[in-house]
VOGU-3710 file (C-alpha; in Angstrom, 3 decimals, decimal comma):
1> xxxxxxxxxx> 104,896/192,963/78,919  103,095/189,493/78,640  100,253/188,562/80,740  99,855/186,181/83,178  97,272/184,491/80,867  99,751/184,754/77,662  102,210/183,285/80,744  100,387/180,178/81,608  99,404/179,780/78,261  102,676/179,299/76,951
11> xxxxxxxxxx> 103,853/177,112/80,173  100,934/174,715/79,045  102,180/174,875/75,481  105,718/173,904/76,256  104,507/171,636/78,558  102,371/169,248/75,789  105,354/169,642/73,533  108,023/168,005/76,584  105,105/165,488/76,838  104,486/164,440/73,076
21> xxxxxxxxxx> 108,321/164,524/72,722  108,728/162,224/75,378  105,799/160,035/74,068  107,753/160,030/70,391  111,087/158,905/71,720  109,520/156,214/73,698  107,594/155,252/70,814  111,268/154,822/68,563  112,935/153,116/71,151  110,191/150,011/71,048
31> xxxxxxxxxx> 110,173/150,003/67,384  113,975/149,609/67,663  113,313/146,768/70,205  111,306/145,022/67,933  113,686/145,314/64,727  116,409/144,220/66,686  114,082/141,160/68,528  113,014/140,414/64,773  116,805/140,182/63,074  118,443/138,329/66,015
41> xxxxxxxxxx> 115,571/135,799/65,797  115,848/135,576/62,226  119,855/135,152/62,172  119,766/131,539/62,087  117,083/130,781/59,684  118,976/132,978/57,312  122,107/131,310/57,854  120,399/128,104/57,844  118,711/128,985/54,436  121,375/130,467/52,864
51> xxxxxxxxxx> 123,815/127,241/53,274  120,438/125,286/51,947  120,389/127,084/49,059  123,434/127,500/48,102  124,407/124,194/48,153  121,694/122,952/46,754  121,854/125,954/43,341  125,906/124,744/43,663  125,279/121,781/41,954  123,168/123,538/38,764
61> xxxxxxxxxx> 125,137/126,338/38,793  125,879/126,127/34,531  122,256/126,925/34,015  122,509/129,820/36,567  124,842/131,126/34,886  124,426/134,468/33,302  123,428/134,060/29,672  126,250/134,197/26,891  124,892/136,973/25,170  124,242/139,642/28,519
71> xxxxxxxxxx> 125,853/142,875/28,031  128,759/143,504/30,775  126,295/145,249/32,642  125,534/145,046/36,537  122,503/145,745/38,684  123,245/147,632/42,812  120,572/147,554/45,188  121,820/150,219/47,105  119,483/149,943/50,727  119,814/153,562/52,493
81> xxxxxxxxxx> 116,469/155,284/54,041  113,990/158,047/53,108  114,901/160,300/56,021  117,644/162,086/57,374  118,768/162,456/60,872  120,771/159,265/60,989  124,475/161,344/60,598  126,295/159,073/58,089  124,129/156,335/57,987  123,019/157,371/54,119
91> xxxxxxxxxx> 126,736/158,437/53,108  128,306/155,830/54,796  126,193/153,191/52,058  126,368/155,597/49,196  130,216/155,459/49,498  130,520/151,964/49,979  128,491/151,803/46,827  130,185/153,984/44,508  133,194/152,223/45,990  131,724/149,016/44,120
101> xxxxxxxxxx> 130,904/150,164/41,596  134,270/150,861/40,398  135,220/147,659/41,204  132,673/146,315/39,238  133,426/148,415/36,520  137,407/147,619/36,569  136,352/144,163/35,986  134,235/145,305/32,793  130,791/145,767/34,131  128,742/148,705/33,695
111> xxxxxxxxxx> 126,561/148,816/37,232  122,842/150,601/37,229  121,920/151,358/40,853  118,379/150,156/42,213  117,648/152,566/45,275  115,648/152,182/47,878  114,836/155,048/49,613  114,677/158,772/49,058  118,380/159,469/50,217  119,964/157,477/47,997
121> xxxxxxxxxx> 117,565/158,236/44,799  118,361/162,115/45,240  121,660/161,100/45,415  122,086/159,470/42,363  119,696/161,712/40,189  121,894/164,618/41,708  125,478/162,767/40,545  123,717/161,639/37,139  124,186/158,079/38,085  122,541/155,305/35,711
131> xxxxxxxxxx> 119,791/154,715/37,780  118,095/151,236/36,951  115,391/152,185/39,168  113,951/153,249/42,879  111,414/152,536/45,659  110,415/155,162/48,408  108,579/155,747/51,246  109,034/152,778/52,721  107,771/153,687/55,732  106,768/152,688/58,846
141> xxxxxxxxxx> 108,789/149,807/57,861  111,690/149,321/55,680  111,831/145,572/56,274  108,458/143,947/54,275  108,266/141,006/52,668  106,548/142,666/49,851  109,342/145,115/48,863  111,549/141,851/49,383  109,556/139,931/46,643  109,122/143,006/44,284
151> xxxxxxxxxx> 112,868/143,469/44,433  113,999/139,896/44,363  111,321/140,024/41,149  113,175/142,965/39,506  116,541/141,397/40,497  115,695/137,990/38,714  113,952/139,137/35,859  117,107/141,140/34,708  119,264/138,488/35,792  116,969/135,446/33,617
161> xxxxxxxxxx> 116,656/137,658/30,797  120,652/138,623/29,992  119,791/142,537/31,050  122,680/141,951/33,677  125,824/139,479/34,013  125,616/139,926/37,979  123,107/141,442/40,212  123,988/142,400/44,119  123,194/144,804/47,097  124,724/147,319/49,247
171> xxxxxxxxxx> 122,999/147,672/52,714  124,651/148,585/56,478  125,117/145,661/58,690  123,896/145,669/62,036  126,785/144,104/64,614  125,834/146,261/67,940  124,946/149,331/69,194  128,551/150,454/68,423  129,008/149,090/65,040  126,660/149,207/61,239
181> xxxxxxxxxx> 128,730/148,140/58,572  128,624/149,050/54,515  128,682/145,909/52,642  128,440/144,540/49,207  126,693/141,322/48,860  126,282/139,217/45,680  123,065/137,656/45,342  123,216/135,971/41,144  125,128/134,288/40,167  125,195/132,301/43,432
191> xxxxxxxxxx> 128,027/132,910/45,926  129,864/129,264/45,860  129,503/128,343/49,805  132,536/128,104/51,754  132,098/124,293/52,318  132,073/123,252/48,482  134,494/125,749/47,140  136,847/124,348/45,218  134,955/121,207/44,461  133,933/119,956/40,749
201> xxxxxxxxxx> 131,053/121,023/38,218  127,676/119,032/38,616  129,292/117,684/41,884  126,074/116,054/44,514  125,086/118,423/47,005  124,335/117,525/51,034  120,285/116,591/50,345  117,699/114,567/48,949  115,823/116,890/46,506  111,856/115,923/45,807
211> xxxxxxxxxx> 110,009/116,297/43,007  112,642/116,735/40,655  115,928/119,072/40,613  114,460/120,632/37,515  111,313/121,181/39,226  112,558/122,406/42,827  115,099/124,864/41,165  113,276/128,003/40,514  111,290/127,550/43,206  114,464/127,358/45,393
221> xxxxxxxxxx> 116,149/130,324/43,698  113,366/132,655/43,866  113,100/131,513/48,132  117,211/132,227/48,112  116,904/135,976/46,304  113,651/136,985/48,514  115,693/135,779/51,598  118,016/137,107/51,353  116,912/140,346/50,305  114,508/140,507/53,218
231> xxxxxxxxxx> 117,364/140,327/55,921  119,187/142,616/54,530  116,151/144,695/54,363  116,157/143,985/58,410  119,500/144,606/58,766  119,240/148,282/56,926  115,842/149,072/59,396  117,653/147,502/62,721  121,085/149,937/61,896  118,965/152,976/60,451
241> xxxxxxxxxx> 116,619/153,045/63,774  119,873/152,891/66,216  121,948/155,320/64,329  119,206/157,624/64,850  118,996/156,964/68,691  122,669/157,477/68,584  122,270/161,466/66,974  118,846/161,777/69,154  121,222/160,996/72,521  124,409/163,189/70,970
251> xxxxxxxxxx> 122,200/166,244/70,739  120,663/166,018/73,766  123,848/165,504/75,239  124,534/169,237/74,273  128,675/168,590/73,148  129,768/172,375/71,873  132,157/169,965/70,120  132,617/166,108/69,004  135,809/164,914/70,674  136,871/160,941/71,122
261> xxxxxxxxxx> 138,753/159,169/73,641  140,435/157,432/70,423  142,032/160,500/69,216  142,983/161,571/72,388  147,199/161,399/72,281  147,580/159,042/76,038  151,964/159,215/74,960  151,853/162,785/76,008  149,833/162,790/79,417  151,655/159,778/80,650
271> xxxxxxxxxx> 149,740/160,538/83,746  146,466/159,639/82,379  145,075/156,946/83,203  144,120/155,159/80,487  142,794/151,412/80,982  140,947/153,066/84,479  139,642/155,729/81,163  138,535/153,049/78,767  137,163/151,202/81,940  135,059/153,840/82,648
281> xxxxxxxxxx> 133,668/154,374/78,893  132,064/151,106/78,816  129,321/152,396/81,534  129,824/150,030/85,045  130,115/152,806/87,459  126,486/154,066/86,362  125,009/151,090/87,513  126,472/151,569/91,196  125,457/155,604/90,972  129,532/156,408/91,561
291> xxxxxxxxxx> 130,457/159,480/91,186  133,663/160,468/89,470  136,082/163,291/89,406  138,660/164,226/87,299  141,251/166,173/88,583  144,392/167,685/86,802  146,495/171,003/85,970  144,994/173,564/82,875  145,800/172,309/79,030  146,071/168,470/79,802
301> xxxxxxxxxx> 142,919/167,829/77,802  140,294/166,769/80,900  137,514/168,360/78,574  138,407/166,433/75,367  138,539/163,465/77,931  135,266/164,347/79,195  133,546/164,446/76,065  135,081/161,629/74,382  133,763/159,682/77,630  129,951/161,209/77,136
311> xxxxxxxxxx> 130,221/159,992/73,273  131,401/156,930/74,247  128,616/156,586/76,659  126,234/157,957/73,889  126,956/155,175/71,725  126,769/152,754/73,990  123,311/153,272/74,607  123,091/155,650/77,795  121,348/159,251/78,529  124,356/161,838/78,961
321> xxxxxxxxxx> 124,360/165,281/79,319  127,377/167,684/79,181  127,263/171,182/80,907  130,256/173,568/81,880  129,987/174,439/85,909  129,504/177,680/85,335  126,233/177,180/82,892  125,238/174,442/85,510  125,222/176,940/88,569  123,259/180,125/85,798
331> xxxxxxxxxx> 120,569/177,753/84,940  119,831/176,580/88,286  120,251/180,153/89,806  117,903/181,076/87,628  115,435/178,256/87,537  115,695/179,431/91,664  114,260/182,735/91,112  111,802/181,778/88,943  110,332/179,211/90,786  110,750/176,211/88,375
341> xxxxxxxxxx> 113,978/174,122/90,021  112,073/171,299/91,036  111,199/171,077/87,211  115,068/171,814/85,778  116,094/168,993/88,648  113,302/166,624/87,090  115,021/167,255/84,001  118,452/166,881/85,010  117,414/162,881/86,355  116,099/161,928/83,059
351> xxxxxxxxxx> 119,960/161,641/82,241  122,093/158,798/83,279  125,072/161,045/83,694  125,273/164,482/83,620  129,096/165,905/83,077  130,131/169,105/85,018  132,940/170,496/82,885  135,357/173,325/84,146  134,866/173,097/88,034  137,839/175,687/88,473
361> xxx> 135,835/178,684/86,947  133,770/178,947/88,856  133,881/182,008/91,734
//
């Protein structure tokens, strides 16, 4: 049997671990917030630069075309992460990259991958894909000007030397806390802007160029590629950190299995108020500290709805805890007997919502 001294030492150790974990969560949340602010602040400048550079480079698209003797090859940057614990983030990026590679193969181009992030590099090595290069250990920040500049130099060197006919990148586009989407974006040849789609070759752009177009175009092209890659790194960093936060919230929620509201067939149970449930999934009732009680007979899917609601609120950024009523009652009883009930209640209060299932099974 453990001595009192050993028990106290164990309690002290657990408390220290909890404090460290709580501090790490706060640091991760602060990093995510800074990354989101940097992305949102950079988007208007990125869009303006893209319009200006695309319009100017469009007038010189004949000079910026692939080399006539270039082999039928393409270079694809795949911007993934060095670390896991982020759900399907890396898997979705790699799947999109392979789909784009098949599309390019259908167009007669063989794709060579440049992996940004250890997860992508390990995958392409494992499947023995054509790996043109890699950049790993990009921590603690993925979105750095130094990395964007080195990638831009590699892309421009391969394109200008005639080693590839096309260069592009796959990255995760951050839309909101609920949505990140893997996308493919072509870098070179420079995509034609919508405003000048269909214009004749050599058509003048909307900008006065000084000192001369011949001197300015190489600089504009380099800055354009650097800016587009840096913006993709920003998007990828925010999406990765958001996905990590989501996985942590889902793990902390302790769902026995994953269920989604979208998978529930409301047509089989017409009495279930679908509109009301979708309203609850927005989380407005949490701001007013309202309680919600779901009552119904067995077998209509109350547990499914409860876990689906909890998952939707985790996606919205709320901290959720799922407990069957019997488990919750047992935890409270044991904590009361062990004189640690206040600490357990403090643990519950750290969550925005506690979901209690199967109240009818309590004796």
